[in-house]
N, CA, C and O of each residue as an XYZ file, in Angstrom:
172
protein
N     103.338    -37.800     26.270
C     102.782    -37.296     27.544
C     102.118    -35.940     27.352
O     101.187    -35.582     28.074
N     102.611    -35.185     26.361
C     102.065    -33.829     26.176
C     100.771    -33.870     25.359
O      99.887    -33.034     25.547
N     100.665    -34.841     24.455
C      99.497    -34.864     23.566
C      98.217    -35.209     24.315
O      97.144    -34.723     23.958
N      98.313    -36.039     25.346
C      97.095    -36.472     26.046
C      96.385    -35.294     26.707
O      95.178    -35.150     26.515
N      97.073    -34.434     27.482
C      96.370    -33.287     28.088
C      95.789    -32.353     27.030
O      94.717    -31.784     27.240
N      96.467    -32.183     25.908
C      95.933    -31.304     24.859
C      94.629    -31.864     24.323
O      93.692    -31.111     24.056
N      94.559    -33.181     24.163
C      93.315    -33.793     23.665
C      92.201    -33.598     24.689
O      91.067    -33.285     24.326
N      92.522    -33.783     25.965
C      91.499    -33.607     27.005
C      91.022    -32.162     27.025
O      89.828    -31.902     27.179
N      91.953    -31.217     26.871
C      91.566    -29.799     26.863
C      90.691    -29.513     25.642
O      89.716    -28.767     25.736
N      91.036    -30.102     24.505
C      90.242    -29.873     23.291
C      88.815    -30.372     23.484
O      87.861    -29.689     23.110
N      88.664    -31.569     24.071
C      87.315    -32.102     24.292
C      86.553    -31.240     25.288
O      85.323    -31.212     25.256
N      87.259    -30.533     26.177
C      86.580    -29.685     27.159
C      86.240    -28.325     26.558
O      85.214    -27.737     26.903
N      87.096    -27.813     25.656
C      86.898    -26.456     25.132
C      85.902    -26.443     23.976
O      85.088    -25.525     23.874
N      85.956    -27.447     23.106
C      85.084    -27.443     21.918
C      83.607    -27.404     22.295
O      82.883    -26.572     21.748
N      83.115    -28.257     23.197
C      81.693    -28.163     23.579
C      81.384    -26.832     24.252
O      80.286    -26.300     24.094
N      82.350    -26.285     25.008
C      82.127    -25.002     25.677
C      81.906    -23.901     24.648
O      81.023    -23.061     24.819
N      82.701    -23.898     23.580
C      82.533    -22.885     22.528
C      81.216    -23.114     21.787
O      80.514    -22.160     21.452
N      80.885    -24.377     21.533
C      79.645    -24.672     20.809
C      78.432    -24.200     21.604
O      77.475    -23.678     21.031
N      78.472    -24.384     22.930
C      77.339    -23.943     23.761
C      77.207    -22.424     23.690
O      76.096    -21.906     23.576
N      78.328    -21.706     23.755
C      78.254    -20.242     23.702
C      77.732    -19.780     22.343
O      76.968    -18.818     22.270
N      78.137    -20.453     21.270
C      77.633    -20.069     19.944
C      76.130    -20.309     19.865
O      75.406    -19.500     19.286
N      75.653    -21.406     20.436
C      74.212    -21.680     20.423
C      73.466    -20.636     21.254
O      72.361    -20.227     20.897
N      74.076    -20.205     22.364
C      73.422    -19.194     23.204
C      73.325    -17.881     22.435
O      72.314    -17.185     22.529
N      74.370    -17.531     21.671
C      74.325    -16.285     20.904
C      73.243    -16.363     19.835
O      72.563    -15.370     19.574
N      73.073    -17.523     19.214
C      72.044    -17.666     18.176
C      70.656    -17.600     18.806
O      69.749    -16.976     18.256
N      70.493    -18.249     19.966
C      69.175    -18.260     20.616
C      68.834    -16.881     21.182
O      67.660    -16.521     21.274
N      69.858    -16.108     21.562
C      69.616    -14.793     22.166
C      70.253    -13.716     21.294
O      71.430    -13.402     21.474
N      69.502    -13.145     20.354
C      70.069    -12.090     19.491
C      70.529    -10.883     20.298
O      71.480    -10.206     19.908
N      69.859    -10.602     21.426
C      70.243     -9.441     22.239
C      71.377     -9.856     23.171
O      71.218     -9.889     24.391
N      72.542    -10.175     22.563
C      73.675    -10.683     23.341
C      74.514     -9.546     23.921
O      75.522     -9.806     24.579
N      74.122     -8.293     23.693
C      74.904     -7.190     24.253
C      74.886     -7.237     25.778
O      75.929     -7.077     26.411
N      73.732     -7.453     26.366
C      73.638     -7.544     27.820
C      74.375     -8.784     28.311
O      74.987     -8.766     29.379
N      74.317     -9.864     27.527
C      75.001    -11.086     27.935
C      76.523    -10.890     27.896
O      77.237    -11.457     28.724
N      77.020    -10.100     26.951
C      78.462     -9.866     26.888
C      78.929     -9.094     28.120
O      80.023     -9.339     28.629
N      78.105     -8.163     28.598
C      78.485     -7.424     29.795
C      78.505     -8.347     31.009
O      79.344     -8.193     31.896
N      77.581     -9.305     31.048
C      77.517    -10.226     32.178
C      78.575    -11.323     32.036
O      79.130    -11.781     33.034
N      78.855    -11.745     30.795
C      79.816    -12.819     30.561
C      80.887    -12.338     29.580
O      80.715    -12.487     28.371
N      81.981    -11.769     30.071
C      83.042    -11.288     29.167
C      83.729    -12.425     28.414
O      84.531    -12.164     27.517
N      83.431    -13.691     28.760
C      84.041    -14.814     28.050
C      83.619    -14.811     26.583
O      84.374    -15.271     25.726
N      82.431    -14.303     26.284
C      81.958    -14.294     24.902
C      82.845    -13.387     24.059
O      83.096    -13.685     22.891
N      83.326    -12.277     24.637
C      84.160    -11.347     23.881
C      85.508    -11.987     23.548
O      86.077    -11.703     22.494
N      86.025    -12.845     24.431
C      87.320    -13.482     24.186
C      87.224    -14.399     22.972
O      88.145    -14.449     22.157
N      86.114    -15.122     22.848
C      85.958    -16.021     21.706
C      85.709    -15.208     20.450
O      85.548    -15.775     19.370
């Protein structure tokens, strides 16, 4: 019962991290983006 939610969370988090990494690559000036989105600093 515990493994199923972890798998669902993994499928939700992995694409989210991949999108943020792609945004950082596409936008070298991510300093302003970090101020607007503190989620990038957590990763």
